[in-house]
C-alpha positions in Angstrom: -4.2 12.3 24.3 -3.0 9.4 22.2 -1.6 6.1 23.4 1.8 7.1 22.1 1.7 10.3 24.0 0.6 8.6 27.2 3.3 5.9 26.9 6.2 8.1 25.8 5.3 11.6 27.1 6.4 14.6 25.0 8.2 13.3 21.9 11.0 14.9 20.0 11.1 15.3 16.2 13.6 12.5 16.0 11.3 10.2 18.0 8.3 11.1 15.9 10.3 10.4 12.7 11.4 7.1 14.1 7.8 6.2 15.1 6.5 7.2 11.6 9.2 5.1 9.8 8.7 2.2 12.2 4.9 2.4 11.8 5.3 2.4 8.0 7.5 -0.7 8.3 4.9 -2.4 10.6 2.2 -1.7 7.9 4.6 -3.0 5.2 5.1 -6.3 7.1 1.3 -6.6 7.7 0.7 -6.1 4.0 2.8 -9.2 3.2 0.3 -11.4 5.1 -1.8 -11.7 2.0 -4.4 -14.0 0.4 -5.8 -13.4 -3.1 -5.3 -11.3 -6.2 -5.7 -8.6 -7.7 -7.3 -7.2 -4.5 -5.8 -9.4 -1.7 -7.0 -9.8 1.8 -4.2 -8.6 4.0 -3.5 -7.4 7.5 -2.8 -3.9 6.2 -6.0 -2.4 7.5 -5.4 -4.0 10.9 -2.0 -2.4 11.1 -3.2 1.0 9.7 -6.0 1.1 12.3 -3.6 0.3 15.1 -1.2 3.0 13.9 -4.0 5.6 13.6 -5.6 4.7 16.9 -2.2 4.7 18.7 -0.3 7.6 17.0 -3.0 10.3 16.5 -3.9 12.1 13.3 -0.7 13.9 12.4 1.7 11.2 13.2 -0.5 8.6 11.5 -0.6 10.8 8.4 3.2 11.1 8.4 3.4 7.3 8.8 1.1 6.7 5.8 3.0 9.2 3.7 6.2 7.3 4.6 4.5 4.0 3.7 3.5 5.2 0.3 6.9 6.8 -0.1 8.6 3.4 0.6 6.5 2.0 -2.3 7.1 4.9 -4.6 10.9 4.4 -4.1 10.4 0.8 -5.3 10.5 -1.0 -2.0 8.2 -4.1 -2.0 6.0 -2.8 0.8 2.5 -3.3 -0.6 0.5 -6.5 -0.7 2.1 -9.4 -2.6 5.5 -7.5 -2.7 4.0 -4.6 -4.8 5.7 -1.3 -5.1 5.5 1.5 -7.7 3.0 -0.2 -10.0 0.6 -0.7 -7.1 0.3 3.1 -6.9 -1.6 3.1 -10.2 -2.9 -0.5 -10.3 -6.3 -1.9 -9.2 -5.6 -1.5 -5.5 -4.4 2.1 -5.7 -7.7 3.5 -4.4 -7.2 1.5 -1.3 -3.7 2.7 -0.8 -4.7 6.3 -1.1 -7.7 5.7 1.1 -5.5 4.2 3.8 -4.1 7.7 4.3 -7.5 9.0 5.2 -8.3 5.9 7.3 -5.2 6.4 9.5 -5.7 10.1 9.8 -9.4 9.8 10.7 -8.7 7.0 13.2 -6.1 9.3 14.9 -8.5 12.2 14.8 -11.2 10.1 16.5 -8.8 9.4 19.3 -7.8 13.0 19.7 -11.4 14.2 19.7 -12.3 11.6 22.4 -14.7 9.7 20.1 -12.6 6.5 20.3 -12.0 5.8 23.9 -13.5 2.6 25.1 -13.5 -0.8 23.4 -17.0 -0.3 21.9 -16.6 3.2 20.6 -13.1 2.4 19.3 -14.5 -0.7 17.5 -17.4 1.3 16.0 -15.0 3.9 14.7 -12.7 1.3 13.3 -15.6 -0.6 11.6 -16.9 2.7 10.1 -13.5 3.6 8.8 -13.1 0.1 7.4 -16.4 0.6 5.5 -15.4 4.0 4.3 -12.2 2.7 2.7 -14.4 1.1 0.0 -15.3 4.5 -1.4 -11.8 5.2 -2.9 -11.1 1.5 -3.0 -13.9 0.9 -5.5 -13.9 4.3 -7.2 -10.4 3.7 -8.5 -10.9 0.3 -10.3 -14.4 1.4 -11.4 -12.8 4.3 -13.3 -10.1 2.1 -14.6 -12.4 -0.7 -15.8 -15.3 1.5 -16.9 -17.7 -0.2 -14.5 -20.0 1.2 -11.8 -19.1 1.0 -8.2 -22.2 -1.2 -7.4 -21.1 -3.7 -10.0 -17.7 -4.0 -8.3 -19.3 -4.0 -4.9 -21.4 -7.0 -5.5 -19.0 -9.0 -7.6 -15.7 -8.1 -6.1 -15.7 -6.5 -2.7 -18.6 -8.1 -0.7 -16.5 -11.0 0.5 -14.0 -8.7 2.1 -16.5 -7.0 4.5 -16.5 -9.7 7.2 -12.8 -9.8 7.4 -12.5 -6.1 7.6 -15.0 -5.9 10.4 -13.1 -8.6 12.3 -9.8 -6.8 11.8 -11.4 -3.5 13.0 -12.6 -5.2 16.2 -9.2 -6.8 16.7 -7.5 -3.4 16.3 -9.8 -1.8 18.8 -9.2 -4.6 21.3 -5.4 -4.3 20.9 -5.4 -0.5 21.4 -7.9 -0.5 24.3 -6.0 -3.4 25.9 -2.8 -1.4 25.6 -4.5 1.6 27.3 -5.6 -0.7 30.1 -2.1 -2.2 30.5 -0.6 1.3 30.5 -3.2 2.5 33.1 -2.5 -0.4 35.4 1.3 0.1 35.1 0.9 3.8 36.0 -1.5 3.1 38.9 
């Protein structure tokens, strides 16, 4: 069971649609909290992990498709107000990898892997690390460089921030579970 299911019970298609569109808007707002260029440090991964760990796999997937769709329509939802060009720019690998991140976070919840604060944090940290595979593969292919070259010179500074955001996401979601449990007790 996901946090959304526990809080809302059985959801209708309309409610799920509104959750996906609202979740995509939440991620878009988090993406605007941004430092750096061309690969900025944002709160995107924090929001994506919260959505995945809260919504479950299918609804998180729908949310990420909506998010990418917003950008494909030209809405400035990506970091630094990016939209269509971001879908093929240096951060595109991260954008596409975010889809897998959200889906896998939701799957971990549904399979019972992410339940307590520690297991949820470990799942979130692992997913934050995995995002670097598509995130680095894309610009490596564009620039004709190897992934290790980009890792050392470009991505290493982001790791600590991603780990912190993963732990914060886990604490928010497990805290919400505890608040819901105490409310229902």
